[in-house]
Backbone as JSON, one array per atom type, in Angstrom:
{
  "sequence": "MHSETRPWGRFEVLTEGPGFAVKRITVNSGGRLSLQRHQHRAERWVVAAGSAVVTRDEETHHLATGAMIEIPLRAVHRLENEGTVPLEIIEVQLGNDLREDDIERLEDVYGRN",
  "N": [[135.6, 125.24, 73.81], [136.03, 129.13, 72.71], [134.36, 130.47, 70.48], [134.0, 133.57, 68.19], [132.35, 135.22, 66.02], [133.26, 138.06, 63.42], [133.56, 140.65, 61.4], [135.57, 140.2, 59.54], [135.59, 137.93, 59.05], [136.88, 134.65, 61.56], [137.5, 133.85, 64.81], [138.78, 131.23, 67.38], [139.27, 130.48, 70.17], [141.74, 128.31, 71.68], [143.2, 127.19, 73.89], [144.02, 128.71, 77.02], [145.91, 130.73, 79.36], [147.45, 131.63, 82.61], [148.89, 134.39, 81.62], [148.94, 133.95, 78.68], [147.36, 133.03, 75.3], [145.76, 131.02, 73.29], [145.13, 131.14, 69.47], [142.91, 130.17, 66.8], [142.43, 131.64, 64.17], [140.32, 132.57, 61.43], [140.47, 134.14, 58.41], [138.81, 135.7, 56.06], [138.47, 135.54, 52.2], [139.5, 138.61, 51.09], [139.54, 140.14, 53.21], [140.21, 142.66, 56.06], [141.92, 142.8, 59.27], [141.3, 145.56, 61.78], [143.35, 148.45, 61.78], [145.63, 148.1, 64.16], [146.76, 148.45, 67.96], [148.58, 146.89, 71.1], [148.16, 147.66, 74.39], [148.59, 145.53, 75.87], [149.82, 143.19, 75.54], [152.01, 140.63, 73.46], [152.13, 139.2, 70.48], [152.57, 136.23, 68.67], [152.5, 135.12, 65.11], [151.12, 132.8, 62.94], [151.13, 131.13, 59.68], [148.84, 128.92, 58.68], [147.32, 128.27, 56.99], [146.83, 129.11, 53.69], [147.61, 132.61, 52.51], [149.23, 135.62, 54.15], [149.18, 138.85, 54.37], [150.77, 141.02, 55.99], [151.03, 144.28, 58.04], [153.05, 145.65, 60.05], [154.61, 148.26, 61.99], [155.52, 150.25, 60.24], [156.59, 148.52, 58.26], [155.66, 146.25, 55.4], [154.92, 143.08, 55.56], [154.54, 139.81, 53.48], [153.22, 136.83, 53.97], [153.78, 133.31, 53.38], [152.16, 130.08, 53.95], [153.26, 128.23, 56.88], [155.14, 130.28, 57.61], [156.14, 132.5, 60.12], [155.2, 135.47, 62.44], [156.14, 138.09, 64.64], [154.17, 140.2, 66.96], [155.43, 142.79, 68.58], [154.6, 144.08, 71.81], [152.64, 146.83, 71.66], [153.43, 147.59, 69.16], [152.14, 148.91, 66.29], [149.79, 146.88, 63.83], [148.16, 145.2, 61.45], [146.12, 142.62, 59.98], [145.65, 141.13, 56.76], [143.93, 139.27, 54.57], [144.61, 138.61, 51.19], [144.26, 136.7, 49.27], [142.39, 134.67, 47.68], [141.52, 132.28, 49.02], [140.5, 131.39, 52.21], [142.38, 132.23, 54.91], [144.47, 130.86, 57.53], [145.28, 131.46, 60.79], [147.52, 130.63, 63.3], [147.41, 132.11, 66.4], [149.62, 133.17, 68.96], [149.01, 134.62, 72.14], [150.94, 136.85, 74.52], [150.81, 138.2, 77.69], [150.13, 140.58, 80.26], [147.35, 141.0, 80.22], [144.73, 140.08, 78.56], [142.64, 140.5, 77.26], [139.36, 140.92, 75.16], [139.23, 143.8, 75.02], [141.51, 144.85, 75.11], [141.93, 146.43, 72.43], [143.64, 148.86, 70.6], [141.77, 150.49, 68.22], [142.98, 151.87, 65.1], [142.45, 152.19, 62.69], [139.58, 151.55, 60.89], [137.88, 149.48, 58.32], [135.58, 148.62, 58.9], [134.17, 150.42, 60.28], [134.41, 149.93, 63.12], [134.93, 151.17, 66.16]],
  "CA": [[136.09, 126.43, 72.93], [135.41, 129.89, 72.69], [134.53, 131.04, 69.11], [133.58, 135.01, 67.49], [132.4, 135.68, 64.25], [133.86, 139.57, 63.06], [133.16, 141.01, 59.64], [136.34, 139.82, 58.5], [135.83, 136.31, 59.54], [136.2, 134.73, 63.1], [138.42, 132.8, 65.81], [138.37, 130.94, 68.7], [140.33, 130.55, 71.36], [141.79, 126.95, 71.75], [143.42, 127.24, 74.65], [144.12, 129.34, 77.53], [146.48, 130.26, 81.12], [147.54, 132.81, 82.99], [149.54, 135.06, 80.75], [148.85, 133.49, 77.24], [146.15, 132.39, 75.14], [146.24, 130.15, 71.59], [143.56, 131.48, 69.12], [142.56, 130.0, 65.12], [141.85, 133.31, 63.4], [139.99, 132.41, 60.09], [140.1, 135.69, 58.02], [137.85, 135.57, 54.77], [139.11, 135.94, 50.57], [139.44, 140.18, 51.0], [139.07, 140.71, 54.94], [141.12, 142.69, 56.77], [141.52, 143.18, 60.35], [141.78, 146.94, 61.8], [144.75, 148.99, 62.16], [145.76, 148.6, 65.62], [147.68, 147.63, 68.97], [147.63, 146.24, 72.26], [148.98, 147.89, 75.38], [149.26, 144.92, 77.47], [149.9, 141.66, 74.97], [152.48, 140.57, 72.36], [151.51, 137.89, 69.31], [152.98, 135.71, 67.59], [151.37, 134.65, 63.98], [152.02, 131.02, 62.24], [149.88, 131.34, 58.78], [148.54, 127.57, 59.14], [147.09, 127.99, 55.56], [146.82, 130.45, 52.73], [148.82, 133.86, 52.79], [148.41, 136.73, 55.1], [149.92, 140.43, 54.26], [151.14, 141.54, 57.56], [151.52, 145.23, 58.43], [153.82, 145.74, 61.35], [154.86, 149.57, 62.23], [156.08, 150.88, 59.29], [156.73, 147.37, 57.15], [154.36, 145.27, 55.4], [155.41, 141.33, 54.75], [153.87, 138.78, 52.74], [153.75, 135.64, 54.39], [152.94, 132.08, 52.82], [152.11, 129.0, 54.6], [154.55, 128.15, 57.35], [155.65, 131.57, 58.02], [155.82, 133.45, 61.54], [155.95, 136.7, 62.67], [156.15, 138.66, 66.12], [153.79, 141.67, 66.62], [155.63, 143.43, 69.47], [153.8, 144.8, 72.54], [152.28, 148.32, 71.13], [153.69, 147.76, 67.4], [150.7, 148.92, 64.81], [149.41, 145.93, 63.11], [146.74, 144.72, 60.52], [146.12, 141.18, 59.19], [144.76, 141.05, 55.49], [143.88, 138.53, 53.14], [144.22, 139.16, 49.62], [144.32, 135.69, 48.47], [141.08, 133.42, 47.37], [140.98, 131.19, 49.83], [140.41, 131.93, 53.62], [143.55, 132.32, 55.7], [144.38, 130.37, 58.91], [146.61, 131.93, 61.6], [147.79, 130.46, 64.59], [148.04, 133.47, 67.25], [149.62, 132.98, 70.18], [148.96, 135.83, 73.07], [151.8, 136.73, 75.57], [151.16, 138.99, 78.22], [149.41, 140.49, 81.66], [145.57, 141.17, 80.05], [144.18, 139.12, 76.95], [141.13, 140.86, 76.98], [139.52, 141.9, 73.61], [139.11, 145.33, 74.81], [143.23, 145.63, 74.9], [142.69, 146.93, 71.01], [143.16, 150.1, 70.44], [141.75, 150.33, 66.88], [143.27, 153.15, 64.65], [142.0, 152.32, 61.5], [139.08, 150.33, 60.63], [137.04, 149.54, 57.27], [134.06, 147.96, 58.83], [133.38, 151.28, 61.3], [134.64, 150.06, 64.51], [136.15, 152.24, 67.48]],
  "C": [[135.1, 127.63, 73.07], [135.26, 130.63, 71.55], [133.74, 132.55, 69.23], [133.53, 135.0, 66.39], [132.75, 137.77, 64.62], [133.79, 139.78, 61.59], [134.13, 140.37, 58.88], [136.17, 138.44, 58.57], [135.68, 135.94, 60.74], [137.53, 134.04, 63.91], [138.05, 132.31, 66.52], [139.35, 130.32, 69.38], [140.34, 128.71, 71.88], [142.4, 126.7, 72.87], [143.93, 128.86, 75.46], [145.14, 129.69, 78.82], [146.53, 131.36, 81.56], [148.87, 133.03, 82.29], [149.58, 134.67, 79.18], [147.55, 133.16, 77.1], [146.51, 131.67, 73.38], [144.66, 130.38, 70.97], [143.91, 130.78, 67.67], [142.1, 131.09, 65.1], [141.61, 132.7, 61.92], [139.66, 134.16, 59.16], [139.66, 134.85, 56.19], [138.44, 135.95, 53.1], [138.77, 137.49, 51.09], [139.34, 140.57, 52.37], [140.82, 141.39, 55.23], [140.68, 143.31, 57.88], [142.07, 144.47, 60.19], [143.43, 146.65, 62.03], [144.9, 149.2, 63.37], [147.14, 148.16, 66.44], [147.28, 147.63, 70.0], [148.63, 146.73, 73.35], [149.66, 147.11, 76.38], [149.61, 143.24, 77.2], [150.77, 141.78, 73.86], [152.17, 139.5, 71.39], [152.55, 137.68, 68.82], [152.13, 135.1, 66.49], [152.08, 133.59, 63.42], [151.07, 131.07, 61.13], [150.24, 129.51, 58.94], [148.27, 127.1, 57.46], [146.63, 129.38, 54.64], [148.01, 131.46, 52.9], [148.54, 134.93, 53.17], [149.33, 137.7, 54.17], [149.54, 140.88, 55.68], [151.43, 143.17, 57.57], [152.05, 145.28, 59.98], [154.68, 147.35, 61.62], [154.78, 149.78, 60.78], [156.44, 150.29, 57.49], [155.4, 146.86, 56.82], [155.14, 143.93, 54.81], [154.54, 140.76, 54.59], [154.4, 136.9, 53.0], [152.97, 134.1, 53.85], [152.86, 130.8, 53.99], [152.93, 128.2, 55.13], [155.23, 129.33, 58.46], [155.21, 132.01, 59.17], [156.24, 134.68, 61.48], [155.43, 136.91, 63.93], [155.69, 140.08, 65.54], [154.35, 141.67, 68.2], [154.83, 143.8, 70.14], [153.29, 146.47, 72.09], [152.86, 148.55, 69.85], [151.92, 147.74, 66.88], [150.97, 148.1, 64.17], [148.4, 145.68, 62.66], [147.25, 143.39, 60.0], [144.99, 141.76, 58.21], [145.35, 139.84, 54.71], [143.39, 138.69, 51.97], [144.58, 138.19, 48.8], [142.76, 135.33, 48.42], [140.62, 132.44, 47.87], [140.96, 131.76, 51.5], [142.1, 131.33, 54.04], [143.27, 132.08, 56.89], [145.54, 130.67, 59.81], [146.12, 131.14, 62.51], [148.43, 131.44, 65.57], [148.51, 132.7, 68.53], [149.68, 134.28, 71.11], [150.03, 135.6, 73.64], [151.4, 138.23, 76.39], [150.06, 139.31, 79.32], [147.59, 140.75, 81.65], [145.68, 141.26, 78.89], [143.15, 139.33, 76.76], [140.64, 141.37, 75.76], [139.37, 143.35, 73.72], [140.4, 145.94, 75.21], [143.62, 145.99, 73.3], [142.19, 147.95, 70.84], [143.09, 150.53, 68.69], [142.09, 151.8, 66.09], [142.62, 153.24, 63.25], [140.81, 151.78, 61.03], [137.89, 150.28, 59.31], [135.69, 149.25, 57.08], [133.74, 149.19, 60.01], [133.38, 151.52, 62.42], [135.7, 150.92, 64.92], [136.99, 151.12, 67.95]]
}
């Protein structure tokens, strides 16, 4: 398994194959991923623990443990943890390019491009 630490928490790749990847994402309390979009992949998120605030295009969704949301290709999105416990997400990526450089950051509180 491959794992990476980020300013908001961390992710680990659980499995991957042609056209798909499955990751476990941990977002620390108060953590917020960049407002972003992907040109080559869609994502599906399942809240495994905690609660999530998800921005998807012009909508904001509050998701409890067990809830799922789809992030279509090219949708502007963000994942946030406004709770007091770590947020655990299972992310399924589907697409023809799943590299981390397919992230177009539109806004980032950590100053990343």
